[in-house]
C-alpha positions in Angstrom: -64.0 -79.4 -81.5 -62.3 -83.0 -82.4 -58.4 -83.4 -83.9 -56.4 -86.1 -85.8 -52.8 -86.4 -87.5 -51.6 -89.0 -89.2 -47.7 -90.3 -89.4 -45.8 -92.8 -90.7 -44.4 -95.8 -88.4 -42.7 -99.3 -88.8 -43.3 -102.0 -86.6 -41.7 -105.5 -87.4 -40.5 -104.0 -90.5 -43.9 -103.5 -92.1 -45.0 -99.9 -92.7 -47.6 -98.9 -90.6 -49.9 -95.7 -89.9 -50.4 -94.1 -86.2 -53.2 -92.4 -86.4 -54.8 -89.6 -83.6 -58.4 -89.8 -82.7 -60.0 -87.4 -80.2 -62.0 -87.6 -77.4 -66.0 -87.5 -77.5 -65.9 -84.1 -75.5 -69.2 -82.5 -76.2 -70.9 -85.7 -75.3 -71.8 -84.3 -71.8 -71.7 -80.6 -70.3 -68.8 -81.0 -68.0 -66.7 -82.7 -70.7 -66.4 -86.1 -69.1 -65.8 -89.3 -71.8 -64.8 -92.6 -70.5 -63.9 -93.8 -74.1 -60.2 -92.8 -74.3 -60.0 -95.4 -71.0 -62.2 -97.9 -72.9 -60.0 -100.3 -75.0 -63.2 -100.8 -76.8 -63.4 -97.9 -78.5 -61.4 -96.0 -80.7 -62.3 -92.5 -78.9 -59.2 -90.7 -77.5 -56.6 -92.8 -78.9 -53.7 -93.2 -80.6 -54.0 -96.3 -83.3 -51.3 -97.9 -85.0 -52.8 -98.7 -88.5 -51.8 -101.7 -90.9 -52.0 -99.8 -94.4 -52.6 -103.0 -96.3 -55.2 -105.4 -93.8 -56.6 -102.2 -92.5 -56.3 -103.8 -89.0 -55.6 -101.5 -86.4 -54.1 -101.8 -82.3 -54.4 -99.6 -79.7 -51.2 -98.0 -79.5 -51.9 -95.3 -76.5 -55.1 -94.3 -74.5 -56.5 -91.5 -72.6 -56.3 -89.0 -75.0 -58.4 -85.3 -75.2 -58.1 -83.7 -78.4 -54.5 -84.5 -80.0 -54.1 -81.4 -83.1 -50.1 -82.5 -83.4 -48.3 -85.6 -83.7 -44.6 -86.2 -84.7 -42.9 -89.3 -85.2 -39.4 -90.2 -86.2 -38.5 -94.1 -87.6 -35.1 -93.4 -87.4 -35.0 -91.6 -83.6 -37.9 -94.2 -82.2 -39.8 -91.1 -81.2 -43.2 -89.9 -81.1 -44.3 -86.7 -79.7 -47.8 -85.5 -79.5 -49.4 -82.2 -78.8 -53.1 -82.1 -77.0 -55.7 -79.4 -75.9 -56.7 -79.5 -72.1 -59.8 -78.0 -70.7 -59.5 -75.0 -69.2 -55.5 -75.0 -69.2 -53.4 -77.9 -69.3 -52.5 -78.3 -73.3 -50.3 -81.0 -73.2 -47.2 -82.4 -75.1 -46.3 -85.7 -74.6 -43.7 -88.4 -75.3 -45.6 -91.2 -76.8 -44.7 -94.9 -75.6 -46.9 -97.9 -77.0 -48.7 -99.4 -74.3 -49.0 -96.4 -72.3 -52.2 -94.4 -71.1 -51.7 -90.4 -70.6 -54.6 -90.2 -68.4 -57.7 -88.4 -70.2 -60.4 -88.0 -68.5 -59.1 -88.4 -64.9 -56.2 -86.5 -65.1 -55.3 -83.2 -66.2 -53.3 -80.1 -65.0 -56.2 -77.8 -66.4 -59.9 -77.3 -64.9 -63.5 -78.0 -66.3 -65.1 -75.5 -67.8 -68.4 -76.2 -66.3 -67.3 -77.3 -62.6 -70.6 -78.3 -61.2 -71.2 -78.7 -57.4 -70.0 -81.9 -56.4 -68.2 -82.5 -59.3 -64.7 -84.0 -59.1 -62.4 -82.3 -60.7 -59.2 -84.0 -62.1 -56.7 -85.7 -60.8 -53.5 -82.9 -61.1 -50.6 -85.6 -60.5 -50.7 -88.4 -63.4 -48.2 -90.8 -62.3 -49.7 -91.2 -58.8 -52.6 -92.4 -60.6 -50.9 -94.8 -63.1 -50.6 -92.2 -66.2 -47.6 -91.1 -68.0 -46.9 -87.1 -66.9 -46.6 -84.8 -69.9 -43.2 -83.4 -70.8 -44.6 -80.1 -70.3 -48.4 -78.4 -69.6 -49.5 -75.0 -70.6 -51.3 -73.4 -67.7 -53.4 -71.6 -68.6 -54.1 -73.1 -72.5 -52.3 -72.0 -75.8 -55.0 -73.7 -77.8 -51.8 -75.9 -78.9 -52.0 -77.3 -82.2 -49.5 -78.9 -84.6 -45.6 -79.9 -83.8 -42.9 -79.8 -86.1 -39.2 -80.6 -86.2 -37.2 -78.1 -88.1 -34.1 -79.3 -89.6 -30.5 -78.1 -88.6 -30.1 -76.9 -92.2 -32.8 -74.3 -91.7 -30.5 -72.1 -89.4 -26.8 -72.4 -87.7 -28.9 -71.1 -84.6 -32.0 -73.7 -84.7 -30.3 -76.8 -83.9 -32.4 -80.1 -82.6 -35.6 -77.1 -82.7 -39.1 -77.8 -82.8 -41.8 -75.2 -83.6 -45.6 -75.6 -81.4 -48.1 -73.3 -83.2 -50.9 -72.4 -81.5 -54.4 -70.7 -81.7 -55.3 -68.6 -78.3 -51.7 -67.6 -78.3 -51.1 -66.4 -81.7 -47.7 -67.2 -81.2 -45.4 -70.0 -82.2 -43.3 -71.4 -80.1 -39.7 -72.4 -80.7 -38.5 -75.1 -78.1 -35.8 -77.7 -77.4 -36.2 -81.0 -75.4 -33.2 -82.5 -73.7 -31.6 -85.9 -75.3 -34.3 -88.2 -73.4 -37.4 -86.1 -74.2 -38.3 -85.9 -70.9 -38.3 -81.6 -70.5 -38.1 -79.0 -72.7 -34.7 -76.8 -72.2 -36.3 -73.8 -73.5 -39.2 -72.3 -75.1 -39.1 -68.7 -77.7 -42.3 -67.1 -78.1 -42.7 -65.7 -81.7 -45.3 -63.7 -82.1 -47.4 -63.9 -85.5 -50.7 -62.2 -84.5 -53.4 -64.9 -85.9 -54.3 -68.0 -84.7 -52.3 -70.8 -86.3 -53.8 -73.6 -87.3 -51.4 -75.8 -88.8 -47.4 -76.0 -90.0 -45.5 -77.2 -92.5 -42.2 -77.4 -93.2 -40.7 -77.4 -96.8 -37.2 -78.9 -97.1 -36.4 -77.5 -100.7 -36.9 -73.7 -100.2 -36.3 -73.7 -96.8 -39.6 -72.4 -95.8 -41.9 -72.6 -92.8 -45.8 -72.9 -93.9 -48.3 -71.3 -91.7 -52.1 -71.7 -92.0 -53.5 -69.0 -90.8 -57.1 -69.1 -89.4 -58.3 -65.2 -88.8 -57.4 -64.4 -92.6 -57.9 -67.7 -94.0 -54.1 -67.5 -95.6 -50.6 -69.0 -95.6 -47.8 -67.4 -93.8 -44.5 -67.9 -94.7 -41.5 -67.9 -92.5 -38.0 -68.4 -94.2 
């Protein structure tokens, strides 16, 4: 299981690429992996890459398995969605230079919690990490996050859609202005595992990559 997303970004008036990488979560039986906390590794990071030179820097670290990445240059907002272990799927507000805690802090549990194995710290902030905007317990198998333009519907203003695998639902959510919390979350039943989302601006259609049938769903 490994995720990764790319989004365009700007820094110092130069075009950059944000690239998320997953932790090496299958390397050990307990899913432990120190690389997301290691600045000498690209695992479990969001990287900022210069598209001309190929040089990169670590934008944020401490990520487990990022399957969604949203970036809006005009609003200076970056969000990611990442799978937790047994519980603890996260929606994060990504800030440059911040640490999101994996594999030390999580609101999920280990799949294989062996005797004498220390479990994750629940409170991120007390350990010097960024708290998620929201954590799903139990997990929903969170995947992509996209923003739906206000032109899609008068009833959907400043709304995001989040896809899931385990839940077979879409989640329509709205954040507060500071992206510090979710104001509401509506479950929209689809009936299949949803691997990816994409919005077609011209036709005002939402495309869903449906994993069980290997098909494309359309919402409009």
